[in-house]
DOBAVEX-834898 format. One record per residue: z negated, y negated, x negated of N, C-alpha, C, O, CB in turn; residue in one letter. Coordinates in steps of 0.05 Angstrom, whole numbers, plus 5000, padded with zeros to 4 digits. Glycine has a CB too. Layout:
N
ZYXZYXZYXZYXZYXA;...
***
This chain:
362
858583898601857984038624859783948649860083708652854984008630M;860784088664862483988685861283798705858883818710863484208700P;862883618717861683408735860783538758862283718767863483178742P;858483488772857683568799857083338815857483108807855383738798T;856183398840855783198862853383008851851783088835855083358891E;853382758861850982588854848282668860846382608846851182348866P;848182838885845482898892845283218889846683368902844682788921W;843383308870843283588866840983718880839183588890843083638838S;840983998881838884168894836484128877836684078853839684478897P;834384148890831884148876829484268892829784298916831183858868S;827284328880824884398896823784188914824183948910822784468878P;822384278933820584088948822184028973824284128979819883828931G;820883838989821883769014820783489023818583419014821283989034T;822183349039820883089048820782919025822682859011818183129060G;818182809021817882638998817182788973816882668952815782429004F;816983038977816283218952819083388946819083598934813583448959W;821183268955823883358945824183278917824083038914826183248961D;824583418897824083358869826683258854826383158831822883608855Y;828883278863831283188847833383078865834882898857832383408830S;833483188888835683098908835583258932833583408936838683138896G;837483238948837383368974838883638974838383798992838683178996S;840683688955841983938955844383928971845484138976840284138963G;845283708979847883688995849183418993847683228997847383749024A;851683378989852883158984853183009014853983139034855583228969L;852382759015852582599038855282409036855682239019849982429041E;856882479057859682349054859582039057861281899046861682459078E;857481929070857381659074856481509045856881259044855381599097E;855481639025854981519002857481498985859481638988852981658989L;857281288966859781258948860181518931858381598916859480998927Q;862581668933863081888917863381808890864981648882865482028926P;861481948872861481918845861282188829859682368835859281738838C;862982208810862482458791859882408778859182188771864782508770A;858582628773855682628757855582868739856683078746852982628777S;854382838719853983028699850983108697849282928700855082918672W;850283348693847683458687846383338663847883298643847783748684E;843883268663842683208638843083408619842583638625839983148641L;844183318591844683508570842383698566840083618564845283368546P;843183958564841384188557839084208580836884318577839884138524Y;839784098603837584118623837084408630834784498634838183958649A;839184558631839084868638837485018622836885248628841584998638H;836784898597835485048578832484948576830685118576836885018552A;832084668574829484558569827484558597825084608596829884258559F;829084508620827784478645826484758652824084758656829984388668V;827784988653826485218656823985298635821985428641828485398655P;824585198612822485278590819785098598817585188596823685198556A;820184848606817984668613816684788639814184808641818884368618L;818384868658816884988683815385248678813485318692819085038707Y;816385398657814785648652812285598636810285728640816385868637L;812485398619810285298603808185208619805785268615811085088584A;808885048642806984908658805585158675803285168681808484668678A;807485358682806385578699804285708683802185738695808585788707F;804585798659802785938642800085798640797985888648803985968614V;800585548629798085388625796685308651794285318652798885128611L;798085248670796985168698795485418710793185378720799385078718G;796685648709795585868719792785918705790585938718797586088716L;792985948679790486008664788185818668785885878674790986028635L;789185548664787185318666785985308692783585298693788485048661G;787385308712786285268740784585498751782785468767788685228758N;785485758742784086008747781285978735779286028748785586268735C;781285888708778585838695776985648710774585698715778985728667L;778285398720776385228735775185338760772885288766777584998742V;776885498775775985608800773985818793772085848809778385718817V;774285968771772386198764769686078757767586198763773586368740R;769585838744767185728732765685588755763185598757767885518707L;767185448773765885288794765185448818763085398830767685058802L;766885648826766485818850763985998845762386038864769085998857A;763686088821761486258816758986138800757386278787762686498801R;758885868802756785728789754285768803754185778828757385428787R;752185808788749485838800748085578806748685378792747685998782R;746185558826745185318833746585128849748785208857744485198812G;745684898856747084718873749584608858749584578834745184498882P;751484558873754084448866754084158871753284058892756284578882R;755183998850755183708853757583648873759483798876755483568825R;757483428885759783358906762383338890764483418900759283048922L;762383228866764883198850765983478847768383528851764383068821A;764483658839765183928835766884048858768884178854762684088832D;765783988884767084098906770083968908771884128913765484028932T;770483748903773183618902774583748879776983798883772983318899F;773483788856774783878833775884158838777984228829772883858809V;774084338853774984608859777384618877779184788874772784768871L;777484438898779484438915782184298902784484338911778484308940H;781584138883784084038865785284278852787684318853783183828842L;783584448838784684658823786084858842788084978834782484788806A;785184898866786685078886789384958893791385098895785085118912A;789384688897791984548902793884588880796284638885791684258906A;792984548855794684578835795884858831798084888820793484498813D;794085078840794985358838797185378858798985528851792685568844L;797385258880799385268900802085188888804185308893798685088924G;801884978873804184888861805285058837807585118834803784608853L;803185138822803885298798805085548808807085618795801385358781V;804585698826805485958833808485948842809786158844803586078856L;809585708848812485668856814085608832816585638833812685418877T;812885528807814385458785816385678774818585598766812485378766L;815685928773817786138764820286128781822486168771816786428766P;819886078806822286068824823985858817826385908815821686038851L;822985628813824685378806825785428779828185378774823085098806W;824085518763825385558733827685768734829585738719822985668711A;827685968750830086148750832485978764834686008755829486448767A;831885818786833885658797835085468776837485458773832785508821A;833485348762834585138743836185288720838285188711832184968730A;835185508711836985668692839385758702841285808687835685898684A;839585788727842385888740843785658752845385678771841986098764L;843285418739844985178746844385118776846385038789848185218741D;842385138787841685058815842185288836841485258859843484808823G;843285518827843685748844840885858853839185898836845285968829S;840385908877837886028889838286308894839686378913836985888915W;837186478880837486768886835386918902835387168904837786908861P;833586768912831386908927831386898956829386968968828986798919F;833486808968833886818997832686579010831286428996832587059009G;833286509038832186279052829386289060828286079065833786239076P;827886539061825186549065823386399043821686219048824486819067G;823986509020822586378996823586078993821985908983823186558968L;825786018999826685758998824785549013823785339004829485749009C;824285659039822585479058819785489049818485279048822685569088K;818785739042815985759034815185609011812985499010815386019028L;817085588989816585458964816685148972814884998965818685558941S;818485078984818184768991815884699009814784479007820684669005G;815084869025812684839041809984809023808284639027812385079060F;809985029002807685028982807584778966805384688961807985268963A;809884658958809884458942809084188960807484028951812584438927L;810084168981809383908995806383919005805083709007811383849021A;805284159010802684179019800884118993799183938994801984459032A;801284248972799684208949799583958938797383878930800484358929S;801883808936801983528926800483348945798983168935804783428923R;800783358970799383198990796483228988794983038987800183259016C;795583518988792783538984791783438961789483348960791983798985A;793283448939792283348912791683018915789582918906794683418887G;793582888927793382598932791082538949789682338943795782498943A;790382678972788282628988785582698976783582558981788682769012L;785582908960783082988948782182818927779782788923783283258937L;783982678912783582508893782882218906781382068894785982518874L;783882158928782681938944779681968953778081788951784381898968A;779082218962776482268968774582248945772382128946776282518981G;775382388923773782358899773182058890770981998881775282508877L;775381888892774981648885772981468902771581288892777481538884A;773081538928771281438947768381498942766681328942771981538972A;768081768935765481898930764281728906761981628907765882228922D;765981718884764581588860763881288868761681198862766481588832R;765481148881764680848888762380868906760680688901767080678904Y;761681048926759481028941757081118925754881018930759781178966L;757381288907755281388889754081168871751781178865756381608873A;755680978863755080768846754280508859752380378851757280718830V;755980448879755780178895753880198917752579998925758480078906A;753580428928751980468952750180748950750380928967753980478978R;748680758932747180998928745081078947744381318949745980978905P;744080878963742080928984743380939010742881119026739880728984L;745080749016746380699043748080919048748081029070747980429046G;749680999029751881219033750581499030752081699031754181189012A;748081519027746981819022747482019045747482259040743781819017R;747881919073748482109093751382189091751982419097747981989120P;753182009081755982079077756482249054758582379052757581839075L;754582259034755182409012753582679009752682768988754682248990R;753482789034752183069034754483279028756883229031750783139063S;753383519020755083749015757283799039759683839035753283989011P;755883809066757383849087759683639093761883709100755483859107Q;759183389089761283179089763483249067765883239072759882889083C;762683309045764683349025766383599031768783579028763383388997A;765183829041766784039050768583949072770983989071764984259058R;767583809093769283709114771583539105773883579115767683539132A;771083359086773483189075775583369063777983339067772482979052L;774583569048776583729034778083909054780483929052775183909012C;776984009071778384169093779984009109782084109118776684319111W;779283759114780883559129783383479112785483429124779183309137G;783183449084785383399067787283619069789683569073784583359040A;786283859068788084109071789484119097791884159097786384369069W;788184079120789484079146791683849148793783879160787384039169A;790983629135793383419135795583509119797883489126792483149124T;794683619096797183719077799083919091801483909090795983859049A;797584119104799184319117801184209137803484289139797284519132L;800083989152801783859171804183709158806383699168800183679186L;803383609135805383449122807583639109809783559102803983269100A;806783899105808884089093810484219114812484329107807684309075G;809784209141811384329161814484259162816084439167810284259186L;814984009157818083939155819584099139821984129143818583689145P;818284219116819584379098820784639112823084719106817684449076A;819284749129819984959143822384929161823785119168817785039156L;822984679169825184629186827484529170829684619175824384439209V;827184339150829384219136830484379113832784369106828483959125S;828584539101829784709077831284939085830685079104827484809058R;833384979070835185219076837085249053837385069036836885189104D;838485469053840585519033843185359040844285379062841085829030L;843985209020846285039024848585129004847885248983845584719020Q;851285089012853185158991852985018965852384778965855885109002P;853185138944853284998917855584878910857485038906852685148896L;855884608907858284478904859884568876858884578854857584178904P;861984628880863784708854863084978842864085038820863384488830G;861485138854860685388842859985608865859085538887858185328823A;860385838858859486038876856386048880854885968862860586298867P;855586138901852686188907851585958925853185798935851086198880G;848985948931847685768947845485658930844685748909846785898971S;844585428943842485258930840185218954840685228978843884948919Q;837885178944835585118962835484798965834784638947832785248949C;836284728990836484428991835684359021835284549037839684308982G;835584119028834884039053837383939068839183829056832983829051E;837583989094839683919108840283619109838383479114839484039132R;842683509106842983219107842683119136843983219155845783129095P;840982909137840482789162838982529159837082499143838882969179S;839882329175838682099173835582089183833881939173840281929186D;835282259204832482289214830682419192828382329189832582469239A;831682629176830182749156829682539134827482549123831582989146L;831482349127831282169106828681959116826781899102834482009102Q;828981859143826681709150824281829151822281699144826981619174V;824182099158821582239159820482279129818082259124821982529173L;822182329111821382359083820282079071818382079055823682459066G;821581869079820581619071817681569082815881489067822481409080L;817381619108814881599120812681759108810481659103815181659146L;813282019101811382189088810982089060808782139049812382479087L;812581949047812181859022810081639023808281629006814681759010L;810281459043808381249049805481339056803481239047809481079072L;805581539073802981609085801481809069798981809069803381719113L;802981979056801482189038801382129008800182288993802782459040T;802581929000802881878972801781578967799781548953805981918963C;803281368978802581088973799981018985798380868973804680898982A;799481109009796681029017794381149005792380999001796381079045L;794281408997792381538981791981408955789781348947793081828976P;794081358940794181218915793080958917791480868901796981198904L;793980818937792880538942789880548945788380398933794080408967G;788880738963786080748967784280818940782080738936785480948990A;785780998923784481078901784180838882782080788871785881308888T;786380698878786280458860784480248869783180108853788980338857L;784280208898782280028908779480088901777879918893782380018935F;778880338904775980438899775380408870773180308863775680758908C;777180478851776480458824776480158814774780098797778380638808Y;778279968823778179688818775379578827774079428812780479558834C;774379648853771679568859769579688844767579558839771179608886R;769979928835767980058820767779908790765679848781768680388819L;770079868778770179738752768879478754767379398736772979708742A;769579308779768379058779765479058781764078888770769478898800R;764379268797761779288802760279368775758079268770761379498824R;761479528759759979598733760279358713758679338695761079878720L;762179188715762578988698760478748702759678598685765278908701R;759878738728758078518739755078538728754478728713758078528772G;753478358735750678358727749378608737749878678760749078108737P;747578748722746278978729744278918750742578748749745079098705R;744679088772742779058795740679298794741379508784744579058825R;738179248803736279438800737179688818736479908810733379328809P;738479678838738979908855741280068843741580308851739679828885R;742979968824744880118810743780298789745080508783746779958799L;741680238777740480398759742280478736744280338730739580628773G;741880698722743480788701745780958710745481168722741780928683R;747980858704750480988712751481168690752081068668752580788719V;751781418695752781618674755781558669757381548688752381928683P;756581508644759181438637760981668635763381638642759281298613R;760081908627761982118621763182238645765582298644760682328607T;761782268668763182358693765182178700767382258707761482398716P;764581908700766581708708768981728689771281708697765381418708L;768481748664770681758646772582008653774981968654769581768616R;771582218657773082458665774482418690776982468690771382688668I;773282328711774382288737776882078735778982128746772182188756I;776381858720778481668715780781778699783081688704777481448702C;780381958682782482078668784182278685786582318681781282218644A;782582408706784182578722785782408743787882498751782282788735V;784882168751786082008769788581898754790881908763784181788778E;787881798730790381688715792381888710794781808711789781568689G;791882148704793882338700795582368725798082368724792682598692A;794182378746795882428771797782198777800082228784793982478795F;796581958773798281708779800681698759802981668767796481418777V;800181738734802081728712804181948716806581908709800681768685G;803382198728805482418730807182368753809582408753804282698732S;805882268777807282278802808382008809810182008826805582378823W;807581788801808481518807811381498798812781398815806681308792L;812481568775815381538771816981718789819181638798815981608742P;815981958795817282108816817781978841819981928852815982338822F;815181898852814981768878816781508878818181468898811881688885G;816981338859818381098858821281158859822681038875817680938834T;822381358842825381428843825781558869827881508881826181638819L;824181698879824481838906825181638929827081668946821881988913R;823281428928823481218948826381098947827781068967821280998943A;827081018920829780918916832081088926834080988936830180878888V;831781338923833581528932833781538962835981558972832981778921L;831481538976831681529005833081269017834581279036828781559016Y;832381059004833480809012836480809007838080699023832080578996L;837280928985840380938981841781109000843981039009840981048953A;840581319007841981509026841881389056843581449072840481799026R;839881219060839881099086841780839087841980709107836981029093L;843080779066844780549062843480299059844880099060846680539083G;840680279056839480019054839379939024838679709018836580029067A;840180109007840380008977842780138965842580358954837680098960L;845079988965847480088954847280078923846479878910849779938964P;848080308911847880348883850580418871851980568884845780558876L;851380308847853780388835853280648823850980748822854780188816P;855880758814855581028801853681028779851981208778858281128791C;853880828760852380848739849380858744847981008730852980638723L;848380698765845580718771845180988785842981098780844680488789L;846881108801846481368811846281578790844581758793848681438829L;847781578770847381758749844781738735843481938730849481718730Q;843981488730841281448716839181528736837181638726840681148706A;839281488764837281588782837081908780834982018781837981498811L;839382028778839482308777838282438756836982648759841882378778R;838682308729837582408706834482318704832882458691839282308683W;833782078716831181988716829582208735827382278728830981678726G;830582308758829182478772828782768760826782908763830382478796L;830782828747830283078731827983058711826383258709832783138715T;827682838697825582798677822782758693820682858683826282538659I;822782608718820382558731819582808742817182858744820482348751A;821282988751820483258762819083438741817183578748822883408773T;820083428718818483568696816083458691814183618687819783568671C;815583208691813083058685811083118709808683178706813682728681L;812283108734810583178757809583468756807183518759812083128784A;811383668752810483948749808583988727806784158730812684128745F;808883838704807083878683804283788689802483858674807983738660G;803783618710801183548719799583788729797183778726801383348741H;800683988738799184208748797584338728795984508737800784388760S;797784298702796184408682794684188665793484238644797884578665C;794783918676793483738662790483738665788983708645794483488669A;789483768690786683748697785083938680783183848667786083788726N;785684168678783784368660783684268629781684298616784984688661P;785784158621785884068593784083798589782783748569789083998585L;784183648611782283428611779483498612777883368598782883258633I;778683708627775783798627774983908599772783878589775384018651Y;776884058587776384168562775883968542773983998527778384348555L;777483758541777383548522774883368526773483308506779883388523L;774283288552772283068555769483168563767483038560773282878575L;769483428573766783548584765783748567766983968565766983678613D;763483678553762183878535760984078549760784288536760183758518R;759984078574758884278588761084468598760584708599757284168609S;763184378606765484538615766584698591767084938593767784348628F;766784578568767484728543765584948536766285168527767484538522R;762884868540760785088532761185348553761285578546757384958535A;761285268578761585488598764185638595764285878601761285388626R;766285508587768885668583768485838557769386068556771485478580A;767185708536766685888512764886098518765386308506765585738490W;762886088535761086318541762886518558762686758553758286228558R;764486438575765886608590767786798572767887048575767386448610L;769086658554771086788538769286988520770187208515772886558520A;766986908510765687098493764487328510764287548499763586948478H;763687288535763087518551765487708554765287958552762087438578R;767787578559770187768562770887928539771588158541772487618569L;770687768515771487908489769288118483769888318470771787698464S;766988078491764588298488765288528504765388758494761688198498S;765888488530766388708545768688868537768789108539766588638569V;770988708528773288848517772589018493773389248491775488648511S;771088898476770589048450768789288456769189498443769188858429S;766989278474765389508480766689738494766189968490763189428497R;768689638512770189828527771989998506772390238510771989678549S;772889878485774390028467772790148443773890258424776589858457G;770290118445768590248424766590448436764690368449767090028407D;766990728431765490928445762690918438761091008454766591198439P;761990798415758990778407757690608422755190618421758590698379S;758990408439757390228453755990368475753990258485758989998464A;756790598485755290728506752490818498750690838514756790968515D;752090888470749590978463747890788449746090858435749691218449V;748690508453746890318442744390298460744490338484748190048439R;742290228445739590198460739489968479740689768473737390168440G;738189978500737889778518736689538506737189318515736489878542P;735089538486733789288472735889148458735688898457731589358451A;737989298447739889148430741788998449742388768443741489348410E;742789098471744288968489742988748505744188538511745189148505N;740388808512738988628528737788388511737488168521736788768542G;737188448485736688238466738888018467738287788470736388348438G;741588118465743587928462744087778488745087558487746088048452R;743487898510743787768536741787558539742387338549743587978558A;739187618530736987408535737487148518736186948523734087528527S;739287158499739586938482741486738493741786518483740387018456T;742786808514744986628528743686388539741586408552746486788554A;744786168533743385928542744285878574746485928582744185678523S;742485788589743285738618745485548619746085378602740985638635P;746685598645748985408649748285138656746585088673750685488670A;749584948642749284678642750684538664752884628671749984568618Q;749684308675751184158697753784088685753884008661749683908708P;755884108701758484088693759883848703758883628701759784318700G;762383878715764183678721762983438738764383248744766483808735L;
***
């Protein structure tokens, strides 16, 4: 593959810029760089696979939780908003898949370039903040079951979720300013990238700390305290702690950290290199570029991870998903069978009456 500039175009903006800035900065050491072998083939395939799985899985989560009968648990409120945040990222994946297949060329115009970067930044920031809220809720439920009861009301949970969304939207606003079409180095066409600027690099590093490092730090703090509390001597006010919900939520948190921590770490190194605080030789620049490509795929793949975790670890979620699939298949089969219109009400009603009631879920 022909050599390209060391910093390549990529989705995202600010600290959610996923592989590079999209423009060569003259103050950096000029280095020839090669694309990751076969990246133009496997990167779009991975993006499209994440799009299909993430769209189906997160729509299933939203469908089951939004239309759930009876009172909704506080954890379910956070999970519902997490699915909505993942959908915001998932819907941009076909655009980035097309750009990756075209070797970085962006064929969708400047408007979608800005909106896609904004959606990515807001969705990932919302995910980090919602997971921090979920961790705090689990800690309070176990360690302060009585004293924290006023803070664990449905109204407070909804207020926290909407506050996370408001913060995420503000964090995504720099995308509308910094993202634009830039000339594609060494090839015709344009790429979706951010304008090179020291101020934008400093802003991106601050956003990385405020909307990624701090929420992840708060999340790890809550779960370390929670684990220490559970390992200590049993206290009467703790009572019986259900292990399955904690296992599911820890898996969700672990998937987020494992998916986004490599990207965040490499992104921070990239910002420091661009600001001149961390000079890197050409060999490390090449390794950073390839590492960001792989970390981007891992981060995008997280958008379909949570529904798979629920299906694997939550028996109630599996049961409700199976009942929904059975209802949809029954409706489809009846719509294609003319004799279904003349079936007696006792036959159809009898089948409906045997359905088991919905069980408490996530």
